[in-house]
C-alpha positions as a printed Julia matrix, in Angstrom:
120×3 Matrix{Float64}:
 63.54  116.59  122.75
 61.99  118.74  125.44
 60.42  122.13  124.57
 61.1   125.23  126.57
 58.64  126.06  129.16
 56.66  129.16  127.54
 57.0   132.48  129.69
 54.44  133.25  131.91
 53.44  136.52  131.77
 51.84  137.16  134.89
 54.75  136.48  137.7
 57.16  139.2   138.13
 60.22  139.98  135.62
 63.41  138.1   136.83
 65.71  141.3   135.57
 64.91  144.76  135.23
 64.6   146.98  132.24
 67.5   148.59  132.71
 70.15  146.05  131.7
 73.17  146.98  131.06
 75.88  144.58  129.73
 79.16  145.96  130.55
 80.85  147.21  133.98
 81.92  150.83  134.28
 84.93  151.61  133.77
 85.34  154.99  135.23
 84.59  155.92  138.68
 80.81  156.4   139.3
 79.3   159.79  140.15
 75.3   158.55  139.85
 74.58  155.24  139.5
 70.96  156.48  138.59
 70.82  159.79  136.99
 67.72  161.85  136.68
 67.0   163.81  133.43
 67.84  167.1   135.52
 70.97  165.37  136.23
 71.49  164.52  132.6
 70.83  168.07  131.75
 72.48  169.82  134.45
 75.82  167.69  133.85
 76.25  168.66  130.01
 79.31  169.68  129.17
 79.86  172.91  126.82
 80.56  170.73  123.77
 77.12  168.96  124.13
 75.36  172.37  124.11
 77.04  173.4   120.82
 76.33  170.13  119.44
 72.52  170.83  120.34
 72.78  174.11  118.79
 74.69  173.27  116.03
 72.08  170.62  114.92
 69.11  172.92  115.47
 70.79  175.85  112.99
 72.17  173.09  110.66
 68.4   172.18  110.75
 66.86  175.23  110.04
 69.42  176.02  106.86
 68.48  172.38  105.55
 64.8   172.82  106.05
 64.87  176.54  104.17
 66.72  175.13  101.36
 64.46  172.44  100.72
 61.32  173.48  101.99
 61.77  176.69   99.56
 61.64  174.39   96.56
 57.65  173.52   97.5
 57.45  177.0    98.71
 57.21  175.86  102.42
 60.38  177.11  103.59
 59.46  178.55  106.63
 57.66  176.01  108.67
 59.85  173.36  107.01
 62.97  175.01  108.46
 61.41  175.26  111.94
 60.15  172.01  111.94
 63.64  170.58  110.92
 65.63  172.94  113.53
 63.08  171.85  116.01
 63.77  168.35  115.19
 67.47  168.18  114.94
 67.51  170.45  118.11
 65.46  167.27  120.18
 67.89  165.19  118.48
 71.4   166.72  119.98
 69.69  167.51  123.34
 68.6   163.48  123.73
 72.18  162.77  122.33
 73.83  165.12  124.81
 71.53  164.02  127.79
 72.86  160.16  127.01
 76.24  161.4   126.71
 75.77  163.08  130.12
 74.29  159.8   131.74
 76.97  157.9   130.68
 79.52  160.03  132.25
 77.8   159.8   135.57
 77.25  156.35  135.53
 81.21  156.16  134.89
 80.66  154.47  131.28
 82.93  157.53  129.77
 85.96  159.71  130.7
 84.18  161.69  133.77
 87.54  163.2   134.95
 86.44  166.9   134.92
 82.87  165.5   137.06
 85.42  164.0   139.21
 87.55  166.46  139.72
 84.41  169.01  140.53
 83.59  166.46  142.85
 79.72  167.72  142.69
 78.16  166.89  146.16
 74.72  167.71  145.38
 74.82  164.12  142.73
 77.18  161.78  145.05
 75.05  158.77  145.74
 76.06  155.85  147.23
 77.23  153.18  144.48
 74.73  150.14  144.09
């Protein structure tokens, strides 16, 4: 039996850290979207999810915080926390549409020239 070669941490990695194991099934609009590309491409459904989670967080935080007389700070914390969670989810959904991993018919029909890049 032979032992595997131990990794050499001083060499350059043989693969990137952005590893995707599936091929895009929809047309690629932007193969490497930035944060601003993902935010500007968010759909109305994504923004409604952000607003809905933030408002739900405020109500839930107020309800659970009222039991220990910390209603307002707890409501603000949960509202911000769930709002950020919704924003990150929406950005991920938007980036997946730009990279062609989710349905992107609206983006392709809009033919967004500012984010058109050459596919890799």
